[in-house]
C-alpha positions as CSV (number, residue, x, y, z in Angstrom):
1,X,63.4,170.4,180.8
2,X,62.7,168.5,177.7
3,X,65.6,165.3,176.9
4,X,67.1,165.4,173.3
5,X,66.0,163.5,170.7
6,X,66.8,160.1,170.4
7,X,66.4,158.4,166.1
8,X,67.4,155.6,165.5
9,X,69.4,155.4,161.5
10,X,69.1,151.4,160.4
11,X,72.0,151.3,157.8
12,X,73.5,153.9,159.0
13,X,76.8,152.6,158.2
14,X,76.8,152.7,155.3
15,X,76.3,155.5,151.9
16,X,73.3,156.9,152.4
17,X,72.8,155.9,156.6
18,X,76.0,157.8,157.3
19,X,75.6,160.9,155.7
20,X,71.8,160.9,157.3
21,X,73.6,160.8,160.8
22,X,76.0,163.0,160.4
23,X,73.0,166.0,159.1
24,X,71.2,164.5,162.3
25,X,74.0,164.4,164.7
26,X,73.8,168.4,163.1
27,X,70.2,169.0,164.0
28,X,71.2,168.1,168.3
29,X,69.8,165.0,168.3
30,X,71.4,161.9,169.7
31,X,71.9,159.7,166.7
32,X,72.1,155.7,167.5
33,X,73.3,153.7,164.3
34,X,72.5,150.5,163.1
35,X,73.9,148.4,161.3
36,X,75.8,144.7,160.6
37,X,78.0,146.1,158.2
38,X,77.2,143.6,155.1
39,X,78.2,147.2,153.1
40,X,78.1,149.5,155.7
41,X,82.3,150.3,156.8
42,X,83.3,151.3,160.0
43,X,85.3,154.3,157.6
44,X,82.2,155.5,156.9
45,X,81.6,156.8,160.3
46,X,84.8,156.9,162.4
47,X,84.5,160.6,162.2
48,X,81.5,160.2,164.1
49,X,83.3,158.0,166.3
50,X,83.7,159.3,169.7
51,X,80.8,162.7,169.7
52,X,78.9,162.4,173.0
53,X,75.5,161.7,170.7
54,X,76.3,158.9,169.1
55,X,75.7,155.8,169.5
56,X,76.4,152.8,167.2
57,X,75.4,149.0,167.9
58,X,76.3,146.5,165.5
59,X,72.9,144.4,164.8
60,X,70.9,142.7,162.1
61,X,67.8,144.5,161.4
62,X,66.0,140.5,160.6
63,X,66.4,140.1,164.7
64,X,64.1,142.1,166.8
65,X,66.2,144.9,168.5
66,X,64.6,147.3,171.6
67,X,66.2,151.1,172.3
68,X,64.1,153.5,173.7
69,X,63.5,156.5,170.1
70,X,61.9,158.8,168.8
71,X,62.2,158.5,165.4
72,X,63.1,155.5,162.9
73,X,64.7,155.7,159.8
74,X,64.8,152.7,158.4
75,X,67.7,152.1,155.3
76,X,68.9,148.5,156.3
77,X,69.4,146.4,152.9
78,X,71.6,146.9,150.3
79,X,70.9,149.7,147.6
80,X,73.2,147.8,144.9
81,X,72.4,144.8,142.8
82,X,75.9,143.4,142.7
83,X,75.1,143.1,146.7
84,X,71.6,141.8,147.0
85,X,71.6,139.2,144.7
86,X,74.4,138.1,145.7
87,X,72.1,137.1,148.5
88,X,68.7,137.3,147.2
89,X,67.1,135.4,149.9
90,X,68.5,137.9,152.7
91,X,67.7,140.7,150.4
92,X,64.3,139.9,150.9
93,X,64.3,139.3,154.4
94,X,66.5,142.1,155.1
95,X,63.5,144.5,153.7
96,X,60.4,142.3,155.4
97,X,62.0,141.2,158.3
98,X,64.1,144.2,158.6
99,X,60.7,146.7,158.0
100,X,58.5,144.3,160.9
101,X,60.8,144.4,163.4
102,X,61.8,148.4,163.4
103,X,57.5,148.8,163.4
104,X,57.1,146.8,166.4
105,X,60.2,149.5,168.1
106,X,58.9,152.0,166.5
107,X,54.3,150.9,168.1
108,X,57.1,149.9,171.1
109,X,58.1,154.4,172.2
110,X,55.6,155.8,169.9
111,X,57.8,157.1,167.7
112,X,57.9,158.2,163.9
113,X,59.3,154.9,161.2
114,X,60.3,156.2,158.5
115,X,61.4,154.0,155.2
116,X,63.9,154.1,152.0
117,X,61.8,152.6,149.9
118,X,63.5,152.9,145.7
119,X,61.8,154.2,142.9
120,X,62.8,150.1,141.9
121,X,59.4,149.5,142.8
122,X,58.5,151.0,140.0
123,X,60.6,148.0,137.4
124,X,61.0,148.8,134.0
125,X,58.4,151.4,134.3
126,X,55.0,152.3,131.4
127,X,54.4,155.5,132.9
128,X,57.0,158.0,132.5
129,X,57.1,160.5,134.5
130,X,57.0,158.9,137.3
131,X,54.3,159.1,139.7
132,X,53.9,157.8,143.6
133,X,50.1,156.9,142.1
134,X,52.1,154.6,139.6
135,X,51.8,151.4,140.2
136,X,55.1,149.9,139.1
137,X,56.0,147.1,136.2
138,X,57.8,144.8,138.7
139,X,58.5,141.5,137.1
140,X,58.0,139.2,140.9
141,X,59.9,136.5,139.8
142,X,63.6,138.0,138.7
143,X,66.9,138.5,139.2
144,X,66.3,141.7,141.2
145,X,62.5,140.9,142.2
146,X,64.3,139.8,146.1
147,X,65.1,144.1,146.0
148,X,61.5,145.5,143.9
149,X,59.9,142.6,145.5
150,X,60.7,143.2,149.2
151,X,60.9,147.1,149.2
152,X,57.2,147.0,148.4
153,X,56.1,144.5,150.8
154,X,58.0,146.8,153.5
155,X,55.6,149.3,151.6
156,X,52.7,147.4,151.7
157,X,53.7,146.9,155.9
158,X,53.9,150.1,156.9
159,X,50.5,151.1,155.1
160,X,49.1,148.0,157.1
161,X,50.6,149.1,160.4
162,X,48.8,152.6,159.9
163,X,45.6,151.6,158.7
164,X,45.3,149.3,161.7
165,X,47.5,150.6,165.0
166,X,47.4,154.3,163.7
167,X,51.2,154.6,163.8
168,X,52.7,157.4,161.9
169,X,55.0,156.3,159.1
170,X,57.6,157.3,156.0
171,X,57.2,156.9,152.9
172,X,59.7,158.4,150.9
173,X,60.4,156.7,146.9
174,X,64.7,156.6,146.5
175,X,65.8,157.0,142.9
176,X,69.7,156.8,141.9
177,X,71.7,158.9,144.9
178,X,75.0,159.1,144.6
179,X,77.4,161.2,146.7
180,X,81.5,160.7,148.5
181,X,81.7,157.0,150.0
182,X,80.3,154.9,148.2
183,X,82.2,151.8,147.6
184,X,84.4,151.5,144.6
185,X,82.7,148.6,144.0
186,X,79.5,149.5,144.2
187,X,78.7,148.5,141.4
188,X,76.5,151.1,141.2
189,X,76.8,153.4,137.5
190,X,77.7,156.5,138.2
191,X,81.0,155.0,140.7
192,X,81.2,152.4,138.1
193,X,82.3,155.0,135.0
194,X,84.3,157.1,138.0
195,X,86.8,154.7,138.9
196,X,87.2,152.9,135.6
197,X,88.2,156.2,134.2
198,X,90.1,156.9,136.8
199,X,92.5,153.7,136.5
200,X,92.3,153.6,133.2
201,X,90.0,150.8,132.1
202,X,87.2,150.4,129.5
203,X,83.9,152.3,130.4
204,X,81.2,149.8,131.3
205,X,78.0,150.4,128.9
206,X,75.0,147.8,129.0
207,X,73.0,147.8,126.4
208,X,73.3,150.4,123.5
209,X,73.6,152.9,125.5
210,X,70.5,155.0,125.5
211,X,68.7,154.0,128.4
212,X,68.6,156.6,131.0
213,X,68.8,158.2,134.8
214,X,68.0,160.8,136.8
215,X,70.4,161.3,139.6
216,X,70.1,163.2,143.0
217,X,73.5,164.1,145.0
218,X,73.3,162.6,148.9
219,X,73.4,165.6,150.4
220,X,70.1,166.3,148.7
221,X,68.4,163.1,148.9
222,X,69.5,163.2,153.0
223,X,67.8,166.9,153.5
224,X,64.4,165.6,151.7
225,X,64.6,162.0,153.9
226,X,64.4,165.2,157.3
227,X,62.5,166.7,155.0
228,X,59.3,164.0,155.3
229,X,60.1,163.3,158.7
230,X,59.2,166.1,159.7
231,X,56.0,166.7,158.3
232,X,53.0,166.4,159.6
233,X,51.3,163.0,160.5
234,X,48.6,163.7,158.0
235,X,51.5,163.0,155.3
236,X,52.3,159.9,155.2
237,X,53.7,159.6,151.2
238,X,54.6,157.8,149.5
239,X,56.8,160.5,147.9
240,X,59.6,160.2,145.2
241,X,62.6,161.5,146.4
242,X,65.0,161.8,143.2
243,X,66.5,165.5,141.3
244,X,64.4,164.8,137.5
245,X,66.7,165.9,134.8
246,X,67.3,162.8,132.7
247,X,69.8,162.2,132.2
248,X,71.2,158.9,129.2
249,X,74.6,156.3,130.3
250,X,76.6,158.3,127.2
251,X,76.1,161.2,128.4
252,X,77.2,159.7,131.6
253,X,80.3,158.1,130.7
254,X,81.4,160.9,128.6
255,X,81.2,163.3,131.7
256,X,82.5,161.5,133.4
257,X,85.5,161.0,131.7
258,X,85.3,164.9,130.6
259,X,86.1,165.9,134.3
260,X,89.1,163.6,134.8
261,X,90.7,163.9,131.7
262,X,91.0,159.8,131.5
263,X,91.4,158.4,127.4
264,X,89.6,155.2,128.9
265,X,87.4,153.5,126.1
266,X,83.9,152.4,126.3
267,X,82.8,148.9,126.4
268,X,79.2,147.9,126.1
269,X,77.5,144.5,126.9
270,X,74.6,143.3,127.0
271,X,71.7,144.7,129.2
272,X,71.0,142.9,132.2
273,X,68.0,141.3,132.7
274,X,65.2,143.7,133.6
275,X,67.1,146.1,133.6
276,X,64.4,149.4,133.0
277,X,64.9,151.4,130.0
278,X,63.8,154.6,131.6
279,X,63.9,156.4,134.9
280,X,63.0,159.9,136.5
281,X,60.6,161.1,139.3
282,X,57.3,163.0,139.1
283,X,58.9,164.7,142.5
284,X,55.7,167.7,142.2
285,X,54.7,166.5,145.2
286,X,58.3,166.4,147.1
287,X,58.5,170.5,145.6
288,X,54.3,170.8,147.4
289,X,55.3,169.7,150.7
290,X,59.2,172.5,149.8
291,X,61.3,170.2,149.0
292,X,63.6,169.9,145.4
293,X,67.4,169.3,144.6
294,X,70.0,171.6,143.9
295,X,73.0,170.5,143.8
296,X,74.0,169.4,139.2
297,X,74.9,166.5,138.1
298,X,78.5,168.3,137.2
299,X,78.9,169.7,140.8
300,X,77.6,166.6,142.0
301,X,79.9,164.4,140.2
302,X,83.3,166.6,141.3
303,X,82.4,165.9,144.6
304,X,82.2,162.4,143.9
305,X,85.0,161.6,141.7
306,X,86.7,163.6,144.1
307,X,86.4,161.2,146.7
308,X,86.8,158.6,145.5
309,X,90.8,160.3,143.8
310,X,91.9,160.7,147.6
311,X,91.1,157.6,147.6
312,X,93.4,156.1,144.3
313,X,95.2,158.3,145.8
314,X,96.7,156.7,148.9
315,X,97.6,153.9,145.8
316,X,99.0,156.0,143.2
317,X,99.1,159.3,143.9
318,X,101.7,160.0,141.4
319,X,99.3,159.7,138.8
320,X,96.3,160.7,140.6
321,X,98.4,164.4,140.8
322,X,99.6,164.2,137.0
323,X,96.1,164.2,135.9
324,X,94.0,166.7,137.5
325,X,97.3,169.2,136.8
326,X,96.8,168.7,132.6
327,X,92.6,168.9,133.3
328,X,93.1,171.6,136.8
329,X,90.9,173.8,133.9
330,X,88.0,171.9,135.1
331,X,88.0,173.0,138.3
332,X,86.6,175.9,137.4
333,X,84.6,175.7,135.0
334,X,82.5,172.6,137.1
């Protein structure tokens, strides 16, 4: 009788990592969640606590880790500009040392390893949509570089371990992902818009609001990561994982305002340094491997709004219930 598959998820108590842990447990794996709780939260994995196949290790991936595993998903690193710019040196260390330490662990036990990279490796793209063969337009000395260049270096290390040692690697380039368990202070646009709309605060748009992004619901993204890990050894990536449906910031803000029933005004502010004007993945490769997103933006926003409403209801239940009552028809539409 073969033993159960042991899977390590670094950053497992984060927004994305907690959903991945949940998915892997549902597949029957023994899941080892590693997190230093820099941006992760115990609340994200509280429902997994006590499960016999779930193990939590509080640990910083900047330090070596020794645990016997068959697969590693390396997700550890703050992913929101407001968080990764707070301590840029630590962000770069997490990406680079975290990659080295998890790669060495994979070497020690012959494990497959997946790196959660990012669409930020494309920088402010001059090619649209962005395919995996595009080398990017990144400012290496700008305020976003700690994340952008840290992830680019992590990719380099993964492919060098593949070339030099024959390690089985997978690299996923993740585009904007959203969904339940995002932090209210996450700082990314979907959570910002929803939290501001529900609180009746001005919805903050940077620049003129015409810049675009492509938003992938978290369940779809997690399915893509699991799909990529299960591919044959010859499939290394990088593989773009994201939703190719492109939306302007003004369009997103209007959707959120309508779905929350909010009367919040829009507030326009200067565009941050190196903020990309366009972002949309070419997912031809992912589709050829059998993956594509299934959740529409309206479906995903509805679930994400519900998550934040639940959080707000604990503080201001009357306000939330009144708003949902006034706009109950939206539940049927979306």
